[in-house]
C-alpha positions as CSV (number, residue, x, y, z in Angstrom):
1,M,207.4,165.0,172.2
2,T,208.3,163.5,168.5
3,R,209.9,164.6,165.2
4,Q,208.5,166.6,162.1
5,P,207.1,163.3,159.4
6,L,208.5,164.7,155.7
7,P,205.6,165.3,153.3
8,N,205.4,163.6,150.6
9,R,205.6,165.5,147.3
10,K,201.7,165.1,146.7
11,D,200.5,166.2,149.9
12,A,203.7,169.0,149.2
13,N,202.5,170.4,145.6
14,E,198.8,169.9,147.1
15,K,200.0,172.6,150.2
16,L,201.9,174.5,147.7
17,L,198.7,174.9,145.4
18,Q,196.2,175.9,147.8
19,A,198.9,178.3,149.6
20,E,199.3,179.9,146.1
21,S,195.2,179.7,145.5
22,L,195.1,182.0,149.3
23,F,197.7,184.1,148.1
24,K,195.4,185.2,145.1
25,A,192.3,185.4,146.8
26,Y,194.2,187.5,149.4
27,M,196.0,189.7,147.5
28,K,192.5,190.8,145.3
29,E,190.5,191.5,148.0
30,H,193.2,193.3,148.8
31,E,193.3,194.8,145.7
32,M,196.2,194.0,145.1
33,R,198.0,193.0,141.9
34,C,199.1,189.4,141.7
35,T,202.8,189.3,140.2
36,N,204.6,186.8,139.2
37,E,207.3,187.7,141.2
38,R,205.2,187.1,144.2
39,I,204.2,184.2,143.2
40,I,208.1,183.0,142.5
41,V,209.0,184.2,146.0
42,L,205.4,181.5,147.5
43,R,206.9,178.8,145.3
44,E,210.3,179.1,147.1
45,I,209.3,178.9,150.2
46,Y,206.4,176.2,149.7
47,R,209.3,174.3,148.5
48,S,211.8,174.5,150.9
49,S,213.1,171.8,153.2
50,S,214.6,174.1,155.0
51,H,214.3,177.7,156.9
52,L,215.0,180.7,155.0
53,D,215.8,183.9,155.2
54,A,214.9,187.0,153.3
55,D,218.4,186.5,151.8
56,E,218.6,183.3,151.3
57,I,215.8,183.5,149.2
58,F,216.4,186.2,146.9
59,V,220.2,184.4,146.1
60,R,217.6,181.3,144.9
61,L,216.2,183.1,142.3
62,K,218.2,185.2,141.4
63,K,220.4,181.4,141.0
64,K,217.2,180.1,138.8
65,G,217.5,183.2,136.4
66,M,214.5,184.9,138.2
67,S,214.4,188.9,137.3
68,I,213.5,189.7,141.3
69,S,214.4,192.6,143.3
70,R,215.5,192.3,147.4
71,A,213.0,194.4,148.1
72,T,210.3,192.7,146.3
73,V,211.2,189.7,148.1
74,Y,210.8,191.3,151.3
75,H,207.7,192.8,150.7
76,T,206.5,189.8,149.4
77,L,207.6,188.4,152.8
78,D,205.9,191.0,154.6
79,L,202.5,190.0,153.0
80,L,203.1,186.1,153.3
81,F,203.2,187.2,156.4
82,K,199.9,189.5,156.7
83,C,197.9,186.3,155.0
84,H,199.7,184.0,157.4
85,L,200.6,182.0,155.0
86,V,204.2,182.2,156.3
87,T,205.6,182.1,159.9
88,K,208.3,184.2,160.9
89,I,211.2,182.7,163.3
90,D,214.5,183.4,165.2
91,L,216.9,181.3,164.7
92,G,219.9,182.9,167.0
93,H,220.9,184.4,163.5
94,K,220.3,188.0,163.9
95,H,218.0,187.9,161.3
96,T,214.6,186.7,160.7
97,H,213.8,183.2,158.9
98,Y,210.3,182.2,157.1
99,E,209.0,178.7,156.7
100,K,205.9,177.8,155.7
101,S,202.8,177.6,157.8
102,H,199.7,176.9,156.0
103,G,199.0,173.0,156.0
104,V,201.6,172.5,158.5
105,A,201.1,171.5,161.8
106,N,202.5,173.3,164.8
107,H,205.3,172.6,166.3
108,L,209.1,173.9,168.0
109,H,212.5,174.5,167.2
110,I,215.0,173.1,169.2
111,I,218.1,175.4,168.2
112,C,221.7,174.3,169.2
113,E,223.2,177.3,170.6
114,Q,227.4,176.0,169.7
115,C,226.2,174.8,166.3
116,G,223.2,176.5,164.6
117,K,221.5,172.8,164.2
118,V,218.1,173.0,163.8
119,V,215.7,170.1,165.0
120,E,212.0,170.1,164.7
121,V,209.9,168.5,167.1
122,A,205.7,168.5,167.8
123,S,204.0,168.1,171.1
124,N,200.3,167.5,171.5
125,E,201.4,167.6,175.4
126,L,203.1,171.4,174.5
127,A,199.9,172.1,172.3
128,A,197.2,171.5,175.2
129,M,199.3,173.5,177.6
130,L,199.1,176.3,175.4
131,E,195.7,176.2,174.9
132,K,194.7,175.7,178.1
133,L,197.4,179.0,179.2
134,C,195.3,181.0,175.8
135,L,191.5,180.0,177.3
136,G,192.5,180.9,181.2
137,N,194.0,184.3,179.9
138,G,190.7,185.4,177.5
139,F,192.5,183.8,174.3
140,A,191.9,180.9,171.5
141,L,195.1,180.0,170.4
142,E,195.2,179.6,166.6
143,S,198.7,179.1,166.3
144,F,202.1,179.3,167.7
145,S,206.0,179.4,167.2
146,L,208.7,178.5,169.6
147,Q,212.1,178.4,169.6
148,V,214.0,177.0,172.6
149,F,218.0,177.1,172.7
150,G,220.1,174.5,174.4
151,K,223.3,173.1,173.2
152,C,224.1,169.2,171.5
153,T,224.6,166.6,173.9
154,T,226.1,164.4,170.6
155,A,229.7,164.7,170.9
156,N,229.3,165.3,166.3
157,C,228.3,168.8,167.5
158,E,230.5,170.5,165.0
159,N,231.4,173.2,167.9
160,K,231.6,171.4,170.4
161,P,234.0,172.9,172.6
162,A,236.5,170.4,173.6
163,T,237.2,168.9,177.4
């Protein structure tokens, strides 16, 4: 298993442009209006290096002076999920987080139950195992999102109980 490499700026911008193009095509195909607000939500997610929840996106956009409602953020996230441009993930915080999915390799999240630290890990072995499980049950693996919960083993875990 290996940590996900950080994309360079050029690759990230290219993926953002591709995602925008796919999103616009999806909205056109489904006879939806392509609004600035929807594109702004997409851009915020694709420019972020972290996992965001809807309220974080809303607050970030408001701080940037954007005129957008919370409802628009939630509806846009739903659209982005339906057209496979974001994935929903549970990081153990009792609400959904979102991350970009276009051009992103399948990976899993390892989450510390004490401090909330999240590590993204890619695993060819896991992908092969999931592919085999899917095929054995009559499915073709498209993508996966996996969260694993545990406790930090390092001494610097913020919420590690004293021993």
